[in-house]
BADRENLO-457652 format. One record per residue (C-alpha): residue in one letter; x, z, y. Coordinates in steps of 0.001 Angstrom, whole numbers, plus 524288, in hexadecimal, padded with zeros to 5 digits. Layout:
! residues N
AXZY ...
This chain:
! residues 120
M7C9207FB577DD6E F7C94A7FEAF7EBFF A7BA8B7FFF07ED28 V7B3E180A9E7F515 G7AF65815837EC3B R7B9DC812237E242 A7C6BD811B27E9BE Y7C29B818DA7F624 G7B71881EE67FCEF G7B05F82BDE7FC1C G7BBAD8328F802C6 R7C60782C9A7F9F5 W7D09482610801BB F7DF4B8268B80435 D7E5708327E7FDA9 G7D81C835ED7F7D1 G7D55F828157F331 A7D14B823817E5E0 F7DF2F81E9A7E2D8 A7E67F82ADE7E786 G7F22482D3C7DEB7 K7F3C981EE47DBAE R7FDAB815AD7E1B0 A7FC11807B07E6BC M805EC7FDA07EB4C L8051B7F01E7F152 S80E377E58A7ECD2 V80D3F7D9C87F5D8 T814417CD7E7F9D3 V813E67C83D807A7 G8177B7BAB580C1E G821EB7BDB181657 P82E7F7C550817A8 S82E037D3E281ABD E831BD7D172828FD V824977CB5482BF4 Y81DBC7D7AC826F4 S8239B7E0AE83125 D821967E5E783ED6 V8289B7D9D38441F G823437CFF483A58 I817A47C6E683ABE Y80FAD7D04F83242 A80E297DEF283291 P817057E78582A46 I8131B7E68F81BFC N80ECE7F4D281B65 E805217F22382666 I7FFD97E66781F40 L7FE457EE19812A1 Y7F8957FA1F81975 P7EA427F6AB81723 I7ECD97F6058088A H7F60680183807B3 H7EE1280AAB81053 G7E057804DD81068 I7DF1B8020080203 F7E971808F77F9CF G7EAF38151C80266 F7DC7C8160480599 T7D8E8816787F728 G7E335820D67F444 F7EEC98197A7EEF5 T7FC9C81DCE7F221 V8021A811227F788 I80F5280CBB7F2D4 E817CC804F37FC3B P814EB7F6927F9FF I81DBE7EC677F3E7 V81E2E7E0E17FD3B V824FD7D42D7FA37 Y827A47CC3F8066F G8276E7BD748057E P8290B7BC597F6B4 N828E47AD887F7BE R834777AE1580126 I83DCC7B6F27F9E9 D848F87B37B7F0A5 D84A4C7B7D77E290 A852B67C38F7E607 A848C27C8E47EFC0 R83DC17C6687E604 A8455C7CDDB7DB85 D847457D8F57E503 Y838997D9B27E828 L8356F7D9697D99C A83F397E4447D6AF R8399D7ECC97E175 Y82BBC7EA347DCD6 R82F877EDA37CEE5 E835F17FA2F7D36B R829F37FDE97DB50 L820E97FB977CFC7 L8296F803FC7C72E S8293480F117D11A L81B2D80F1E7D638 D819D281DD57D43A S824F9820917DD9F A823DD814A07E694 P8236C8176A7F539 T815D0818C37FADF L80F9A8169780824 P80AAF8224880FF9 Q7FD818273E80BA5 L7F25C82C0A8140B N7EEFD83A67812EF T7E07183B2A81593 A7E148849BF81862 Q7E7668461B8256C Y7DADD83F2682908 E7D083848DE8247C G7CBAE84AEB8323E F7C92E83C54833B4 V7C3CA8382C82679 R7B96F83E3181DDA R7BE3A83E7580FCD D7B04C83EAC80AB5 A7AC0B8328D81215 H7A65E8280A8096B M7AA58819F280B34 
């Protein structure tokens, strides 16, 4: 699906990408608590970890990127926390059209740096 010539290339990327007008969202689980995915944690903040997918795949091919659903340490949470995550996930799925999105790149701001007709 994300092959050159089909999903991108020939001047089609970011807001002019093949999937412009469509929305994409990651739903992921990670092994540790949210604190370890922060500026002071062992790992980078989760948005930095997901950036290559959000920006380099979804955004690059034209998708509007919905804020991700991240479940931290699902094997370490109690039933109440699990129920809360599931309720939030359900609510998100029922409201995808209005769900919050990540900032999108406006390629017009970069016209002096990138040729839109360049072939990849």
